[in-house]
N, C-alpha and C positions, 0 to 999 in steps of 0.2 A: 664393164665387168667388172667383179668383182676383187678386190688386190689378192687378193685369198684364193682367186683360182688359176695367178696367168704364172706362164711357165717362165722361166730365168735361161736366160740363153747362154751354152758355156761359156764359160771365161774366156776359152784358146778359140773362139768364133771370131769374125771377120772385127769385131768391136776393141779398136784401140780405146785403151784407158788413155787418159792425160798425169801425165806430172806437174805439180806445180816449181819442180826445184825445188823445192826449200831448205834443203841439206840438211846436215847430220848438225843435232847440236851441239853448243861446245863448251857443256855443261855435265861432264861426264856423270855417273850415279856416285863412281871412288872420290871423287874433286868435292860432290856437295857433301858425301857423309864423310868426309875431312875436315870440314870446315870445324872450329874450334873457338873457345875466347877463355879470356881471361877472366873477364869481367864479370860473370859470375857468381864471384864468388863472396859472401856475406861480405865480407871489408869493405869492397868497393859500397856493395847497398849502404854501409854504415856511413860510408864518408858522402854518400850519395843523399840520401838524412839530414846533415848537418848541413850540407848547401844549399836543400832546401829551404830550413827552416830562416835562414840568415836572410832569403829570396823573399819570403814571409814577411820579417820582418821590415823590409824595405817596405814592401806593400801596405802594412798594417801602421801605416803612420798617422800622426796624428793629424784627427778631422781640418782641424784650423790650418795646418800644412798646405794640405792635400788643397782647402777649398783659396790658400793663396796663389799655390805655386801648383796649377792640375796639367803643366807640360811638363813638368819632372814626371810624374804618373805616368804617362800617357807615353813619350816615348820611351816609361819602363816595361809597358805591359806590349808595345810594339815590338820592344828587342825578345822579350820575352815566347813573343808567339813566331816570332820570325825563330829564333835561333830553337823553336821546336822542343822548347820544355814547360810551354802556357797552361797544360791538361794536367800539371800538379797542381797550378793555381787557383783554375774554375772558381770558386765560390769566391775567395779573394780579390777577384781581377770584377770580379758582379760586383762585389760592395764597392771598389771604386768607382768602378764607372756609375753605380748610383747615385752618390755622391758628385760624380762633377758633370752628368748629362744635362740638367740645369742652370747650371751656372752658366752666364753667359760674359765672364770676365775677363774673353781672350781678344786680343786686337790685332793679330799680324795673322796674313794666307796660311804661313804651316801651323799654327796652333789652331786654328778652326780647321784647315782642311784633316789633318790628323786625327784631331776629336769627331768630326763627321764619319772618316771611314773604317776606326774603331767601333766607334758606338755600333752603327750599321752591321759592325762583320760581328756583332756578339748581341744584332738583335732586334734593336733598339729602329725602330721606323721614324728615324730624327728629319726633320722638312729641309729639303733643297734651298727652297728659295728663301725662308725665313735666315737659316743657316752665313747661307753668301753671298747678302744682299747689299751686303754695304760693297764688294767686292763685284758688283753687277752694273753695267746701268737700266733705265728705265726701262726697255725695250726683253732685258732678260738675262742679255749677254755679258761678256764678262770684259771686264776693262781692258786692252793691254796698256794704255798708260799708267796705272797706280800699282804697276809689281814693280818694278827697273829691273836689277840688276840680282831678285830670290829667286834662286835657281831650288833653295829649297823648299819657300812653301810650293811654288808651280810643281815642284815632281809631288812633293802631297797632292796637291789639287787632283793629279792626274791618278794619282792612284784612287783617289778619292771616289773617282771619275765612273769608275766602276764596281760602284758596288750604287750605284742607282737602279732605280728597277722602272718597267712598265708607266708610261703616264711620261714620264720624264726622258723621253728619246732626244728632245732637240735639247734639252739644257747636257744630253749625255755628248752628244754628236760636237758641242758648241766647244763641249770643255775639251776632250779629246783633240778637235784639230788645233786649240789655240793655246792648249799644253803643250804638246807635239811636237809644234813646230818651232815655240820659243825653248820646248830640251834641246831638240837636235840645233839650234844653233847654237845654243849655247855649249853643247860639248865642242863642236869645230873649234868656238873660238877661247874655248882653256882645254883642252886635252892633252896641248901639245906641254902644258906647266906641269910635270904630274907633280912637284914638290906641294905644292898647295891643294891642287884639285883631283888628287887621284882619287880618295875614295868615295868623294863627292858624282864623278866621271865615271867609277865602276857604277855607283847604285842606278844612275840614270839609263848608260847602257844596257844594264840589266834589264830594266822596266822597260825601255821604248822595245826589246825584243819578246817581252810579255808583262803582262802586268800581276803583282805581285797575284790578286783575286785569283787570277786565273791558276796560278801555278802548284804543283803537291807540293805536299808543306815537307816531307820530306825531305825531298831532294832541295829545296831553298834554305832547313837547319844545314844540312850539311853544308851548302855553298855558300849561306849567310857567318856560319862558324865562322870560315875564316878568312870574309871580307872584317866581321867583327873583329877578328884576336890584331887586326891593321888597321883600324878606324884611330878618329882622335880620341874619342871619348870611353875609352875598352873601361869596362865594372869586372875585374879579374874574377869577382865572383859567380856573374852569370855564365862568365866563357869558363871558367870550372866546372859549372852546371851544368853545361851546353857539353862540354865534351864526355863529361863521366857520364851523364847520361845518353846522349847518341850512344855513346859501344857499350852497355846496359841494356839497351833496348835492342842493338843490334843481336847481342847473345842472346837472347831471347828470337828473333827472329830466322839466325839462325838452327835453331833446333824447330823451329815450325818447318821450315823450307829441308831440310833432314827427314820429317817426316814426311812428309807427301811424295821428298824421291822415292821411300821403302814402298810408298803406298803405290807410285805411276811402275813401280817395275815391278811390284807384284800384280799389276792386272795385265803386261805385257805388249801392251800400245807401242807404245815409244818404239821398242825392239823389233815388231810384227809389221808395223803396216808403217811399210818407210817413204809411201807416198806423203804419210802425215803430217802435221808440226811437232816432231819429239820439242818440245819449250816447256819444258814443267816448271826451270828457273823463271822467266818470260814472264808464266802464269803466277808465280807466286811472287814476282815485282808487283807487278798490278795490286796483290792485297795490300802490299806494302806502301802503295800511291792510295786505297779509298780508309784506309784502319792503321794504321801503323803501332798504335800504343802496345803496351809491353798484356793490358789484361785483356786482349782479343784474342790470343793468338786462337782459338778455339775458331774462332769467325775465319782466320787468313786459312787455317788448315784445310777448313770447308769450302771455302773460296778457290780455295787453288784445284780442290778435285775436281769441283765443278767448272771451272775455265778450261782445265786441258780437256774435262769427256767432250764440250760445248767445242772446243779446237780442234779435236778428232773428228767429232763426228758432223763436222761445219768441210772439213777435207773432203769426208766423206760423200757428202750431198754435191759439194761444187767442182769435184774434183775428179774425183775415182769412179762411184757407182756411175752403174747404169740404169737411165729409168726406168724397167723391169724391174731392179731387184730393190731401186727407190724406195719403192710404193710398198715391195712386200717389207722394209725395214719401217716405214714406216707406219703398217697394217701393224707389225711386232710390238711397235711402243704403243700407239694407240692401245691393244688388248692387255700391251704391261704384262706379259703371259712366257712362258719359255717353252711353255710346248709348241707356240708357235713358230719359232722359225727353226724347224728343220729343213725347209725350199731356202732360206741364206745359204748363199756363197760363206767359208769361214772368215775368212775378215771383218765381213759385217755379225757371225756369231762371234767372233769373238770382241766385236763393240756391246753389242746387245747384251749380254755377260758381261762385258766390264760396266758397263752405266746402272744397271740391271740391281746388279746387287752393294754399286758404289751408293745409288741414292737412296734403295730402299735404307739399310743401311744410319746412312745419316738422316731418312725422314723419322726412322723407327727411334732415332738417339736423341734427336733435337724437337720433335712433333709427337713427343708417346701419348700428350697431355688431349690435342687436338687432334691427334690423327696423323694418319699419311697421308689423308686423299688431296689436302693441298699441295702438297710438292708434287707429287702425280700427276694432277688436272694441270700444272703450270708447266710441266717434260709435256705433257702431252700434246697442248695449246703450240709450246716452242717446236718439234719436228714439222710440226704443217708446212713448215717453211719449205717452199721448191726449190727444185733444181735451180742455178742460174748463177754467174761469177757477178760479182758486186763490184759496180763499174766507182770511180772515182766526183765526189762529186762534182770538183770544177767539170771531169770531164760532160756530166752529165747539162751541166748548165750550161755550160758553151755549145752542146749539139741542140739543146733546146730554146735558148736563146738565142746564136746565130750568133755568140760575142767573141770576143777573144780570154787568150787563158789568165788577162792581166784581169779584166773587166769581170771574170767568172771567181777570178780568184776575190777578189772587194766583196762580192754580193755572199758570196760564202762567209767571210769574215765577218760583214752584217749582218747573215744569220746566225753565228755563233752569237754575236752582240746581244741579240734583241735575247736568243733562249737562256745567255746570262742576267739577261735582266726578270724573264720571266720566273727561272730563280729565283735571285733574289728579294723578289716579291712574295716569292710563295714563301719564304724563308718570315717576313715577317708576317705574314697571313694567319700562319696555323702554330703562333709560340704555346700554346696550351698541349693542343694534342696531338702533336707530332714533336717525337723527342729528340732533342739534339744530335743525341747520336745519329740520328737516322735520317735528319738534315746531312749532318757531315759528311756521312758515307755516299749519300745522292749527289750531295755537290762534288767532294773527291774524285765519284766517277768523272765524272764531266773534265774534269783536273786530271785525269790520268790520262783521258782518252784521248787528249788534246799534247800530253806529254808523247805519249805514245806514239803519234803520225804526225809531233811537228816537223819531224826532219825527212820524212816516209815513212814505211812501213816497217817497224821498229820489235814488231811481234814475230809475222814471216820470216822477212828478208829485207834488206836494200840496206838499212844503217844499223846493223847487227852492232858495229863498233860501237856507237852512242849507247845504245843500251849497255853492251858488255861494262862501259864505264859509267855507266849507273850504277847498274847490277853491286861492279867491285866497291866501288863508294859507297852505299849503302848497305851490304847484307855482309861481302868480305875483308873489307879493309877496315877496321876501325880507325879513330882518329888520333895520332902519335898523341 
């Protein structure tokens, strides 16, 4: 039977609509609109430029100095990345890495592993076996007897291993197993001696929870600024730059969320659809994790709107709508015609109008040269989703394979690792055809997904306090 001829049963008949009990938003419209920052002033921008010039001078040292002491420059680049300010110095960093990449003067595991990780991080397809050959036996396994009490080196190797690619999976497993066991044992021995080992213990515990390559850059920057400040070799110029830049970027993010919040209120979806997730702040938080740089505000604003629409329509399909209603709603979206929605219930009319108006406005604004067909076509392919609850991957594998929860978790973790190795390979495979921005967005989306669901559902309910703390630290509270 064609969807357009289906008759909807009145909502007050025997059908009992479900509710996911998501609860109301904890971020009110008035609260979001009240966000304000003093760091969007010209005086702070001028101060930032002065600090950036000082850092550029550090990166532009004489070539001979770089050739003789690459470790200093590698650590500088690593700190800039972890502090969240490396995006200001991409050209300088690439020039430095070009001079370093073919130098083979390194002797220590720490220097070799740090160089390997940073080069791969910036798209260099550095060979793993040749790089680490002096630390491996004839079978290609890492030699446990050659490292002694070298926690820094083992931590660097641990982090570097997560930049391996398909085809290097056996080395990956060996390196991760080897370094994880070492680091756990090292922490157990030294964690009580806070006076001498607090900084290194903090870095090790942080890495064992989640490797650097899998972490969202903005949360890592906020965490590392505090850690770096209390570390043994703090560079005050880097620290001042990181703090000031964080606060200036946060001011930009506040304007972005205020814009998205006004749009969300205008749609009426959050106030009128009490079965759906009213999560405009969380939807914006996703975009900060995906692309935080201040010049991509338009991308964040539009992505937040799309995220909010997807979240609402997902709840329509998975929670609230009847099958008859959903067939008609799908037909209306496929036709992309407001005249086809008369048979829909009021809550679906509201959804369709918000979807139709917002997507058309974005399409005409962003893709006027190419036409809106691309966006509309993509959108139609997405509402093809069938109704039904989404089961957790761990539960699915436990049911399919008949294994315990622990075994299922290990299997899913292995799948995540395999997927990251594929992404790492793709990062090297298309350096001239895919922009660095696009590659960064794709990988950051994976990082943000891990972040939001690391401890449960950080988007809908369950671990809202964790998400709240993260939002406050990134979007609301400046660094003192």
